[in-house]
C-alpha positions in Angstrom: -43.4 9.0 30.6 -43.8 12.8 30.4 -43.6 15.1 27.3 -40.4 16.1 29.2 -38.6 12.5 29.7 -40.1 11.6 26.0 -37.8 14.9 25.0 -34.4 14.0 27.2 -35.0 10.6 25.6 -35.5 11.3 22.2 -32.4 13.6 22.6 -30.3 11.5 24.1 -30.9 8.5 21.1 -30.6 11.1 18.3 -26.4 12.0 19.4 -26.2 8.1 20.1 -26.7 7.9 16.6 -24.8 10.7 15.6 -21.9 9.1 17.1 -21.5 6.3 15.7 -22.3 7.5 12.6 -19.1 10.2 13.2 -17.3 7.5 14.6 -17.6 4.9 11.7 -17.4 8.3 9.5 -12.8 8.0 11.1 -12.5 4.8 9.9 -8.4 3.8 8.9 -10.1 3.0 5.7 -7.5 4.7 3.4 -9.5 5.6 0.3 -11.7 8.3 2.6 -8.5 9.6 4.0 -6.6 12.0 1.3 -2.9 10.5 0.1 -0.1 11.5 3.0 1.5 14.7 1.4 4.5 13.6 -1.1 7.6 16.4 -0.8 9.3 16.4 -4.2 12.2 17.4 -2.9 15.6 15.2 -1.5 15.0 13.2 1.3 16.3 14.1 4.4 18.7 11.9 4.8 21.8 12.8 2.1 21.5 10.5 -0.9 22.5 7.2 -0.8 24.2 7.4 3.0 22.0 4.9 5.4 20.1 3.8 2.9 18.7 0.2 3.8 17.5 -1.1 0.0 19.3 -1.4 -2.8 19.1 1.6 -6.2 16.5 -0.6 -8.6 13.7 -1.0 -10.6 12.4 -4.5 -9.2 9.2 -6.8 -9.5 7.5 -9.4 -7.5 4.5 -11.2 -7.5 1.9 -10.1 -4.6 -1.0 -13.7 -3.4 -3.6 -12.9 -1.8 -6.4 -14.5 -1.1 -7.9 -18.0 -0.4 -8.8 -17.8 -4.7 -5.1 -17.8 -5.6 -5.3 -14.1 -6.6 -2.6 -12.7 -7.5 -0.5 -9.4 -9.1 2.0 -8.3 -10.4 4.1 -5.0 -8.1 6.9 -3.7 -10.6 8.8 -0.1 -8.8 12.0 1.5 -8.5 13.7 1.8 -5.9 16.1 5.2 -5.5 17.6 6.3 -1.5 14.6 3.8 -1.1 12.2 6.4 -1.9 9.2 4.6 -4.3 10.1 6.0 -7.4 8.2 5.1 -9.8 4.9 2.4 -9.5 3.6 -0.1 -11.4 0.8 -2.4 -11.2 -0.4 -5.8 -13.5 -3.6 -6.7 -12.8 -3.6 -10.9 -13.2 -7.4 -11.2 -12.7 -9.7 -13.3 -15.2 -13.0 -12.4 -13.5 -14.3 -9.6 -15.0 -15.6 -8.0 -11.4 -12.3 -9.0 -9.5 -10.8 -7.3 -13.0 -12.6 -4.1 -12.6 -11.1 -3.5 -8.8 -7.9 -4.5 -9.4 -7.2 -1.7 -12.7 -9.3 1.0 -9.8 -6.5 -0.3 -7.6 -3.8 0.0 -10.1 -4.6 3.5 -11.2 -4.7 4.7 -7.8 -1.9 3.1 -6.1 0.6 5.4 -7.6 -0.8 8.4 -5.3 -0.6 6.6 -2.7 3.2 5.4 -2.9 5.5 7.0 -5.1 7.7 9.6 -3.6 7.4 7.5 0.4 10.0 5.4 2.1 9.4 1.9 0.7 9.2 1.2 4.6 6.5 3.7 5.5 4.4 1.9 2.7 1.7 -0.2 3.7 -1.7 -0.1 1.9 -5.1 -1.1 4.0 -8.1 -0.7 1.3 -7.5 1.4 -2.1 -10.4 2.4 -4.2 -12.7 0.1 -3.4 -10.7 -2.4 -3.3 -10.0 -4.8 -0.1 -8.6 -7.8 -0.9 -5.6 -6.2 -3.8 -3.5 -4.5 -0.6 -2.8 -7.9 0.6 -1.5 -8.9 -2.9 0.6 -5.9 -2.8 2.0 -6.1 -0.1 3.0 -9.1 -0.6 4.3 -8.4 -3.8 6.5 -4.7 -1.9 7.7 -7.6 1.3 9.3 -9.4 -1.8 10.4 -6.1 -3.1 11.9 -5.2 0.8 13.5 -8.2 1.2 15.6 -8.8 -2.1 16.9 -5.1 -2.0 17.4 -5.5 1.6 19.3 -8.8 -0.6 21.0 -6.5 -2.8 22.5 -3.8 -0.6 24.7 -6.3 1.1 28.5 -6.9 0.0 28.8 -9.8 -1.7 24.9 -9.5 -4.0 25.6 -12.0 -6.5 25.9 -15.1 -4.1 22.9 -14.9 -2.5 20.7 -16.3 -3.9 16.6 -14.7 -4.2 14.0 -16.6 -2.8 11.6 -14.5 -1.8 10.5 -14.5 -5.7 11.7 -10.6 -6.6 13.6 -10.4 -9.4 15.9 -7.2 -9.4 16.4 -6.3 -13.2 18.6 -3.3 -12.9 20.0 -3.2 -9.0 23.0 -0.8 -8.6 
């Protein structure tokens, strides 16, 4: 193999390695991407108009994993926008507890100020499974908050598992 041929081969391999590394950096891991811009202004629609969910404070337990892991989620909705969120770690294992606590600290920056229908967490604060529990709880809350928005809401049972605390 000539010197020129070796140089081209090495250059091609280096380019392929650089491309592979760049592709790895563009993953959908929400931990490495900055949070979306949040606006502290009123949502684009008129408050209360076309809202799909009842305003209020809701609690749900989100389950995930094969070992029965769970987290508690409490959030406040205002015109379908998450106004406040708290996550309560349930883990007893020190490693799992650490991951849940880091997730609980990071989640408000990702979801407060966003429409509840736009929220889906894939990975956050080094935790790849805790978001599954958060998304599970979020689904239960959406189901109950949507039910609360219906007429005669007190006559409809709540099988989803979240508890409306102070619906309007």
